[in-house]
N, C-alpha and C positions, 0 to 999 in steps of 0.2 A: 256588269256588262249589259248593254242595251239590247232590245229585241231587234234593232236595226244594225246590220253589219255594214261597215263603211265601204269595204271593197265590193260587196254585193250591190249596194246602192250606186256605186260608181259605174258598175257594169250597166245597170238599167238606165242610168242617166245618159250614157254614151250610145246605147243601143236601142233607146226607146222606140224610135220610129220604125226601125227594121223589125224589132221584136214584135211590136204591135201588129204590123202588117202581116207577118208570118203567122202569128197566133190566130188572127181572124180567119185564116183558111182552114182551121181545124175545128170540127164540131165535137163538143164534149159529149160522148155517148152516155155518161152518167147523169147528165143534167135532167133528162126526162124523168128518170126514176126518182130523183130528188124532188122534183116539182110535183110528181104524182101524189106525194104524201101530204101536200099542202092544200088548204082551202083557197078558193078563188080570192084574189086580192090580198093574199098573205103578205106580211111585211118581212122582207128579206134583206139582210146585211151581206154584201159581198166584200170580203177582205182580199186584198191583192188582186184587184180586178184586171190588172194588166191593160191590154188594149181595149177592154170593155165589151168584148163580144158575148160573154155569158150574161152580163147585165142586160145587154141589148135583147138577147133572146128571152130573158125573164120578163122584161118590160113589155115586149111584144105580146106576151101571153097574159098580160093584165095584172102582173104582180107589182106590189109597191116596193121597189128596189132602191136601196142606198148603196151605190158603188163607192168603194174607197181603194186607195193604194198607198203604200208607204213611200213610193218614189214620186216626187213632184212631176218628173218628166213623163212617167207612165200615166199618172192621173191626168195630165194634160192631153195625152194621146186618147185616153178613154173619153174625155170630155168632148174632143173633136168628133168622135164617132157617135156619142149619145146626144150631143147637142144640149148638154146641161152640165152644170158644175159637178166635178168629182172631187170629193174631199181627200186631202192627204192625211192619212191616219196610220201611225205606227201601231203595231199590235198592242204594245204596252200602254197606249193612250186610250184604249177602249174603256169607257167608264160608265156606260149605261146599264140600267137594271131592268130586267123583264120587259125589254123594248121590242124584241124581234120574235117572229114566229119561226124563223130559220136563219142560219148563218151558212153561207157558201164560201169555202176557203180552199179553192182548187190550186194545188201546186204553189202555195205561198208560205204556209207555216213551216215548210221544210227548210226555210232560211233562218228560223229562230234558233239562236244559240241554245244548246242543250240545257244549260243551267236555268234558262228563262222559260222553257216551254211549258212547264207545269203552271206557272203563274199566268201565262197567256191563255192557256186552256181554261183556267179559273175565271178570267175576265170574260171570255166568250160564254161560258156556262152562265155567269151572272147576267149577261145581256139577253139571254134567251128567256122567253116565256115558258111556263110549265108545258111540257109536251112539245117544246121546240125542237126542231131537227137541225143537226150540225154535221156538215160534211167537210172533210179535209183529206188531202192526199199528200203522201210523203215518198221520197225516194228511199228505198230500203237499203240497209247496210248494217254495220256493226260499230263503227267509230265515226265521229264527226270529221269533216274535212272539206276540201275545195275541189271543184271540178276543173276541167282544163281552161275554163273561162274565168277562173278565180272567184267564182261565186261560192259562198259558204253554204254547206248543207249539214243538217243534223244527222242524216243517214241512220235512222233508228231501225232496230230489229223490231219484230212484232211484239215480243215480250217487253222490251224496254218502253215502247210506245204505250202499251196498255197500262204499264205502271204509272205513266204520267196522267192518264185519264182516270185511273182507278179511284183516287180520293174524292172525286166529285160525284154528285147525286144523279147518276144517269139511270134512266128506265131500262135502256138497252144500249149495247155497243156491238156493232157488226163490222168485221174487218174482211175485206176482199183483197186478194193479192193477184198481180199479173205482171207480165213483162212488157216493157215499152221503151220508147226513146223520148228524150227531152230536146230542148233547143240546141244542145251541143251535139246531137246526133248519136250519142253513146247509148247503147242498150243498158237498161237497168231494171231492177225489180221495183215495183210500186206497191205501197200499202194504201188502201182506200178505206177510211174510217167514217162510218155513219153512226152518230150517237143521238139519242133522244133524251131530253132533260126531264127529270121529275119536278124541277123547280128547286128554289133555295130552301 
């Protein structure tokens, strides 16, 4: 199974412009605390950048940001906002080693099929420098499934998610939980994971 779900990609292809426009109206309250742990000019990889608003905020603060998205249509929307090319990158295509000071993966790894998530986390861990910071957020649940818009979600529990992170060499893992809404308007639990790599 690929880390890219066909139905989910179809949704983002058809909704890219509307999705990007709506996403740009929402400020991510966790971005500031993520950036606070980084040195000036740190190199950051953004996975699933969507409309590009988080990359825009990071670039404006002087960070060296590489924005990417698995959807060509979403990458095009982000490119329009940022005025620079945005790479189309599926999670299972990430192949760099010790290249980034941080990885920002807001509300995107939640689309990775459950059997593939551990391998994707391993690729991200490998791409981080020692001491690198990795943030990802997931819609909480107990079994994988689709939302009303037919997007695939892995819907992890806290324990299941931590079991996917556990085999890797993290210095620390912090999990924060809250309630919120997504693009479909449905209220859901969220798991916010911040991990710091010890290096390979």
